C-alpha positions in Angstrom: 31.1 39.3 27.3 31.9 37.9 30.8 35.1 38.8 32.5 37.4 35.9 33.0 39.4 35.1 36.2 42.6 35.5 34.3 41.7 39.1 33.3 40.8 39.9 37.0 44.2 38.5 38.2 46.1 40.5 35.5 44.2 43.7 36.4 44.7 43.3 40.1 48.4 42.5 39.6 48.9 45.7 37.5 47.1 47.8 40.1 49.2 46.4 43.0 52.3 47.2 41.0 51.3 50.8 40.9 49.7 51.2 37.5 46.8 53.6 37.0 43.3 52.2 36.6 43.1 52.9 32.8 46.6 51.4 32.2 45.8 48.3 34.2 42.4 47.8 32.5 44.1 48.1 29.1 46.7 45.5 30.1 44.0 43.1 31.2 41.8 43.7 28.1 39.0 45.4 30.1 37.0 48.5 29.7 37.4 51.3 32.3 33.8 50.8 33.4 34.5 47.1 34.1 37.6 48.1 36.0 35.6 50.4 38.2 33.2 47.6 39.0 36.1 45.4 40.0 37.4 48.2 42.3 34.0 48.2 44.0 34.1 44.5 44.7 32.2 43.0 41.7 34.5 40.2 40.6 32.9 39.8 37.2 32.9 36.0 37.4 29.2 36.0 36.2 26.7 38.6 35.1 24.7 40.0 38.0 21.0 38.9 37.9 18.5 41.6 37.2 16.5 42.7 40.2 13.6 44.0 38.2 12.5 45.3 34.8 14.6 47.9 33.2 11.7 49.2 31.0 8.0 49.8 31.5 6.0 46.7 30.5 3.7 47.8 27.7 1.3 44.9 28.3 1.0 45.3 32.1 -2.6 46.5 31.9 -3.9 43.6 29.7 -1.6 40.7 30.3 -3.3 39.2 33.4 -6.9 40.3 32.5 -7.1 39.8 28.8 -4.1 38.0 27.2 -3.5 35.3 29.8 -7.0 34.0 29.8 -6.9 33.6 26.0 -3.6 31.7 26.2 -4.9 29.4 29.0 -7.9 28.7 26.9 -5.9 27.9 23.7 -2.1 27.7 24.2 -1.6 27.5 20.4 -2.6 31.2 19.9 0.2 33.1 18.2 1.6 36.4 19.4 0.6 38.1 16.1 -3.0 36.9 16.5 -3.1 38.2 20.1 -1.6 41.6 19.1 -4.2 42.1 16.3 -7.0 41.1 18.8 -5.7 43.8 21.2 -5.5 46.4 18.4 -9.2 45.8 17.6 -10.1 46.1 21.3 -7.8 49.1 22.1 -7.3 51.1 18.9 -4.1 53.1 18.8 -2.6 51.7 22.1 -0.6 48.7 20.9 1.3 49.4 17.7 3.0 46.8 15.5 6.4 47.6 16.9 5.4 45.7 20.2 5.1 42.4 18.3 8.6 41.2 19.3 8.0 42.1 22.9 4.7 40.1 23.0 6.4 37.2 21.2 9.0 37.0 24.0 6.3 37.2 26.7 4.2 34.4 25.0 7.3 32.2 24.5 8.3 32.6 28.2 4.8 31.8 29.3 4.7 28.6 27.2 8.1 27.5 28.7 6.8 27.8 32.2 3.1 27.0 31.9 2.4 25.8 28.3 1.5 22.2 27.2 4.1 19.5 27.0 5.6 19.1 23.5 5.8 15.8 21.6 9.0 13.8 22.5 10.9 12.3 19.6 12.6 8.9 20.4 15.7 8.3 18.3 15.7 4.8 16.8 18.6 2.5 16.1 18.4 0.7 12.8 20.3 -2.4 12.3 21.7 -3.5 8.9 19.3 -5.2 6.6 16.2 -4.5 8.7 14.4 -1.6 7.0 14.0 0.0 3.6 11.7 3.0 3.0 9.8 4.3 0.0 8.3 7.8 -0.7 7.6 10.2 -3.5 8.8 13.8 -3.7 8.9 16.6 -6.2 11.6 19.0 -7.4 10.4 22.5 -6.6 11.8 25.5 -8.3 13.4 23.4 -11.0 11.9 22.9 -14.5 13.3 19.9 -16.3 12.6 19.9 -20.1 12.5 16.9 -22.5 13.1 17.8 -26.1 12.2 21.4 -25.3 9.0 20.6 -23.4 8.6 20.9 -19.6 8.4 17.5 -17.9 5.7 17.2 -15.3 6.9 14.4 -13.0 7.6 13.2 -9.5 10.6 11.2 -8.1 10.3 7.8 -6.4 12.9 7.6 -3.7 14.0 4.4 -2.0 16.4 4.3 0.9 17.9 1.9 3.4 17.6 3.1 6.9 21.0 1.8 8.2 23.4 2.5 5.4 21.6 5.3 3.4 21.8 3.4 0.1 19.3 5.2 -2.2 17.7 4.8 -5.6 15.7 7.4 -7.6 13.3 6.9 -10.4 11.3 9.3 -12.6 7.5 8.9 -12.2 5.4 10.4 -14.9 2.1 9.9 -13.3 0.9 10.2 -9.7 1.6 8.2 -6.6 0.0 5.1 -8.0 0.6 1.4 -7.2 2.4 0.9 -10.5 4.8 3.8 -9.7 5.5 2.4 -6.2 5.8 -1.2 -7.4 8.0 -0.5 -10.4 10.3 1.8 -8.3 10.5 -0.7 -5.5 11.3 -3.7 -7.8 13.9 -1.7 -9.7 15.5 -0.5 -6.5 15.8 -4.1 -5.0 17.3 -5.3 -8.3 19.9 -2.6 -8.2 20.5 -3.3 -4.5 20.9 -7.0 -5.0 19.0 -8.0 -1.9 15.8 -7.5 0.2 15.5 -5.9 3.6 13.2 -7.5 6.2 10.7 -4.6 6.3 9.4 -2.1 3.7 8.0 1.1 5.2 6.0 3.8 3.6 3.7 6.7 4.7 0.0 6.4 4.2 0.2 6.1 0.5 -3.1 5.3 -1.2 -1.0 3.2 -3.6 -0.2 0.9 -0.8 -3.0 1.3 1.8 -6.7 1.8 1.8 -6.8 4.9 4.0 -10.4 4.3 5.1 -10.7 4.6 8.9 -8.9 3.5 12.1 -11.2 0.4 12.4 -10.2 -1.0 9.0 -8.6 -4.4 9.7 -7.4 -5.3 6.2 -5.7 -2.0 5.6 -3.1 -3.2 3.1 -4.3 -3.5 -0.5 -4.2 -7.0 -1.9 -1.7 -6.0 -4.7 0.8 -4.3 -2.3 0.5 -7.2 0.2 1.2 -9.7 -2.5 4.2 -7.7 -3.8 5.8 -7.5 -0.3 5.0 -11.2 0.3 6.7 -12.1 -3.0 9.9 -10.4 -1.9 9.6 -11.7 1.7 9.2 -8.3 3.3 6.9 -7.1 6.1 4.8 -4.1 5.0 4.6 -1.3 7.5 3.7 2.4 7.6 3.9 5.4 9.9 0.9 6.8 11.7 -1.2 9.2 9.5 0.0 12.8 9.8 3.3 11.8 11.5 5.9 12.3 8.8 8.7 12.4 11.3 8.2 8.7 11.9 9.6 8.2 8.5 12.5 10.5 9.2 15.0 8.1 7.7 13.7 9.1 4.2 11.8 12.3 4.8 14.9 14.1 6.0 17.0 12.7 3.1 14.5 14.1 0.5 16.0 17.6 1.0 19.6 16.2 0.8 18.7 14.4 -2.4 17.0 17.3 -4.0 19.9 19.7 -3.1 22.3 17.2 -4.7 20.2 17.1 -7.8 20.0 20.9 -8.0 23.8 21.2 -7.5 24.5 18.7 -10.2 22.1 20.5 -12.6 23.9 23.8 -11.9 27.2 22.1 -12.6 25.8 20.6 -15.7 24.7 24.1 -16.8 21.3 23.0 -18.1 18.0 21.3 -17.1 17.3 20.2 -20.7 17.5 16.6 -21.7 16.9 14.8 -25.0 14.7 12.1 -23.5 13.3 10.8 -20.3 15.9 8.0 -20.4 18.7 10.6 -20.5 17.2 12.3 -17.5 16.9 9.0 -15.6 20.6 8.3 -16.4 21.5 11.7 -14.9 19.5 10.8 -11.7 21.3 7.4 -11.6 24.6 9.2 -11.5 23.5 11.4 -8.6 22.3 8.4 -6.6 25.6 6.6 -7.4 27.6 9.5 -6.1 25.6 9.4 -2.8 26.1 5.7 -2.5 29.8 5.9 -3.0 30.1 8.1 0.1 28.4 5.4 2.1 30.3 2.4 0.6 31.5 0.9 3.9 28.1 0.9 5.5 26.4 -0.3 2.3 28.8 -3.3 2.1 28.0 -4.2 5.7 24.3 -4.0 5.1 24.3 -6.0 1.8 25.7 -8.9 3.7 22.6 -8.9 5.9 20.0 -8.7 3.1 17.8 -11.6 2.1 18.3 -12.9 -1.5 16.1 -11.7 -4.3 13.4 -14.1 -5.6 14.0 -15.6 -9.0 11.4 -13.5 -10.8 10.3 -9.9 -10.4 7.0 -9.3 -8.6 3.9 -8.2 -10.4 4.4 -4.4 -10.8 1.6 -3.6 -13.2 -2.2 -3.3 -12.8 -4.4 -5.2 -15.2 -7.7 -4.3 -16.9 -9.7 -5.4 -19.9 -10.9 -3.1 -22.6 -12.9 -3.5 -25.8 -11.8 -1.9 -29.1 -14.5 0.3 -30.6 -15.5 0.7 -34.2 -13.2 3.7 -34.5 -10.3 1.3 -33.8 -9.7 3.0 -30.4 -10.2 2.2 -26.7 -10.4 4.4 -23.6 -8.4 3.9 -20.4 -8.0 6.3 -17.6 -9.6 9.3 -19.4 -7.2 8.8 -22.3 -7.9 7.5 -25.9 -5.6 5.0 -27.6 -5.6 3.7 -31.2 -4.9 0.1 -32.2 -4.7 -1.7 -35.6 -8.1 -1.9 -37.2 -8.0 -5.8 -37.2 -8.7 -5.6 -33.4 -12.1 -3.8 -33.7 -14.6 -5.5 -31.5 -12.0 -7.6 -29.6 -11.4 -7.6 -25.9 -7.8 -6.9 -24.9 -6.1 -7.4 -21.6 -4.0 -4.4 -20.7 -1.1 -4.3 -18.3 -0.7 -0.7 -17.1 2.7 0.5 -16.1 3.7 4.1 -15.1 5.0 4.9 -18.6 3.5 2.3 -20.9 0.6 -0.1 -21.7 1.3 -3.6 -22.8 -1.6 -5.1 -24.8 -2.5 -8.9 -24.8 -5.0 -10.8 -26.8 -5.6 -14.1 -25.1 -2.2 -15.1 -23.9 -0.3 -13.4 -26.7 1.4 -10.1 -26.3 0.4 -7.8 -29.2 2.1 -4.4 -28.8 3.2 -1.7 -26.3 1.8 1.8 -26.3 3.2 4.9 -24.6 1.0 5.8 -21.7 -0.6 9.3 -21.8 -2.5 11.2 -19.1 -5.1 14.0 -19.1 -3.6 17.5 -19.4 -4.2 20.1 -16.7 -7.7 21.5 -16.9 -9.2 18.0 -17.6 -8.6 17.9 -21.4 -8.8 14.3 -22.6 -5.4 12.8 -23.5 -5.0 10.9 -26.8 -2.4 8.5 -28.2 -3.2 8.1 -31.9 -1.1 6.4 -34.5 -2.2 7.3 -38.0 -0.8 4.0 -39.3 -3.4 2.1 -37.5 -6.3 3.5 -39.5 -4.8 5.1 -42.6 -5.8 2.4 -45.1 -9.4 2.8 -44.1 -9.2 6.6 -44.1 -7.9 6.5 -47.6 -11.3 5.1 -48.6 -13.1 7.9 -46.8 -10.7 10.9 -47.0 -13.3 13.5 -46.3 -13.8 12.0 -42.8 -10.6 13.8 -41.9 -12.2 17.2 -41.8 -14.5 16.4 -38.9 -12.5 13.7 -37.2 -12.7 14.0 -33.4 -9.0 13.2 -33.0 -7.8 14.8 -36.2 -4.9 16.8 -34.6 -3.6 13.7 -32.8 -3.9 11.6 -36.0 -1.6 14.0 -37.9 1.8 12.7 -36.9 3.8 16.0 -36.3 3.2 19.7 -35.8 4.3 20.2 -39.4 1.5 18.1 -40.7 -1.0 20.1 -38.6 0.3 23.3 -40.1 0.1 21.8 -43.6 -3.5 20.8 -43.1 -4.4 24.3 -41.9 -2.7 26.0 -44.8 -4.2 23.7 -47.4 -7.8 24.1 -46.2 -7.2 27.9 -46.5 -5.9 27.6 -50.0 -8.3 25.1 -51.6 -11.6 23.3 -51.2 -11.8 21.3 -48.0 -12.5 18.0 -49.7 -9.5 18.4 -52.0 -7.3 19.3 -49.1 -8.4 16.2 -47.1 -7.9 13.9 -50.1 -4.3 15.2 -50.6 -3.4 15.0 -46.9 -4.8 11.5 -46.6 -3.0 10.3 -49.7 0.2 11.8 -48.5 -0.3 10.0 -45.1 -0.7 6.7 -46.9 2.6 7.4 -48.8 4.3 8.2 -45.5 3.0 5.1 -43.9 4.1 2.9 -46.8 7.6 4.2 -46.9 8.0 5.3 -43.2 8.9 8.9 -44.0 6.2 10.9 -42.1 8.6 13.3 -40.4 10.8 13.9 -43.5 7.8 14.3 -45.8 6.0 16.7 -43.5 9.1 18.8 -43.0 9.9 19.2 -46.7 6.3 19.7 -47.7 5.9 22.5 -45.2 9.1 24.1 -46.5 7.7 24.1 -50.0 4.5 25.7 -48.8 6.5 28.4 -47.0 8.4 29.1 -50.3 5.0 29.7 -52.0 4.8 26.4 -53.9 2.1 23.8 -53.1 3.4 20.4 -54.4 0.8 18.1 -56.0 0.4 14.5 -54.9 2.2 13.3 -58.0 5.2 15.5 -57.1 5.2 14.1 -53.5 5.0 10.5 -54.8 7.9 11.1 -57.3 10.0 12.6 -54.5 9.3 10.1 -51.7 8.7 6.8 -53.6 11.9 4.8 -53.8 13.1 4.4 -57.4 12.5 1.0 -59.0 15.5 1.3 -61.3 18.0 -1.4 -60.4 15.8 -3.0 -57.8 14.6 -5.9 -59.9 17.5 -7.4 -61.9 17.0 -8.3 -65.6 17.2 -12.1 -65.9 18.5 -13.6 -69.3 17.4 -17.2 -70.0 17.8 -19.3 -73.2 14.6 -19.9 -75.2 13.7 -23.4 -76.4 12.8 -24.0 -80.0 9.1 -24.2 -80.8 9.8 -27.3 -83.0 11.2 -29.1 -80.0 8.2 -28.1 -78.0 5.9 -29.5 -80.8 7.8 -32.7 -80.8 7.5 -33.0 -77.1 3.7 -32.7 -77.2 3.3 -35.1 -80.2 5.6 -37.7 -78.6 7.6 -38.0 -81.8 10.9 -37.8 -80.0 11.8 -39.0 -76.5 12.1 -36.2 -74.0 15.7 -37.2 -73.2 16.6 -36.5 -76.9 15.2 -33.0 -76.8 18.0 -30.4 -76.8 18.2 -26.8 -76.1 19.3 -24.3 -78.7 21.1 -21.1 -77.9 
């Protein structure tokens, strides 16, 4: 620690008053060694510069002849690489303990003779000028939905000026639908539109072909930005710092999520919707801290258009004879009445919306291939059960049998029944029970109770299942009491003997 002028004055004053050196040094808060230096005329205002090395340079023999030429040829070489190179050339002469010394030498050389480093130019962002989108992942945190790990990304939108942010769960990859849905949802929550929308080189937004590509923006992304009246821009490839307004905030956002999960005490959620609600709360807490800047920026935003932009991709599929269609390496089932029809499909990140002509038919959950390339399947047994009841033995070799059986309990039942009885009999009983479940919408309850009976050693027959799960007809159809006409009156009516008006009713 440097000696201050005040300490020097106190020390000298004590010495002039007759105090011994050790006493004067103690009064001034100095060591005896420092006091002796002051006695010899060294004021201690600043440390004395070194006049030479205090230790022998271990790299003196090789620095100028071997190391320096390598650094001049490639300034990016690291000290560890150079040390290992020296150890190969001079075995036993340059141990690992010299690494820190060499690192200091290389760092000092770069400061004096190394290449110029990239200069960052801080930017001033005005209100309402720029919004940014990017995707990120939670690392080191496993979120579970109904007990199953959720493989997902997070879409992150942020305003450069105020820091207003929005977060959305993305179940697939960095696709156009994920970007478009996240952006549209963010703008709706924000209530306005910035002048510019900026991303990195997302393949969802840009055709990253080559530097000479003129029409770099994809048609869909260009149309989406035009719909909202935003200018689409991106940073230069490989220059993530150019999107620093959102790249830097990724870490802040993920730390906030991690802290809130720790405070919550669990990373388990009942549904994706519950998890999204949690993320909305985290984003809202961040936005509350920037309320003043956000209010100022909202006043500068352009108004939202009357309708949401097109956030889905569209394709056309044909339903096969197995009442299924394939889309994106995944197999989906539809009602058998659609076999042979061409369907228009709007693909969102988490769902598929099916249209026939201009009429919306149904919505299916979107599934994706599992790790390892296994084909994903989304099969609803109710779509084909009535035809399967006519061909029950087809269940045994059905390509998507496991996905057709509605719950894990049903798959266990199938395995146990095929072990206990003839395969054809087991298939017939399973298919008939599926028909019963489809008719009365009780697949989960039926499967749970049937499996419980099997585990107790009892295999219920189809008649027992029907008796248990078919609603009782008693009291459903009321008994109607009506008076009965006399047959003589009816004969008279037919013969025309009496006028109809004179016919009476008898109790």
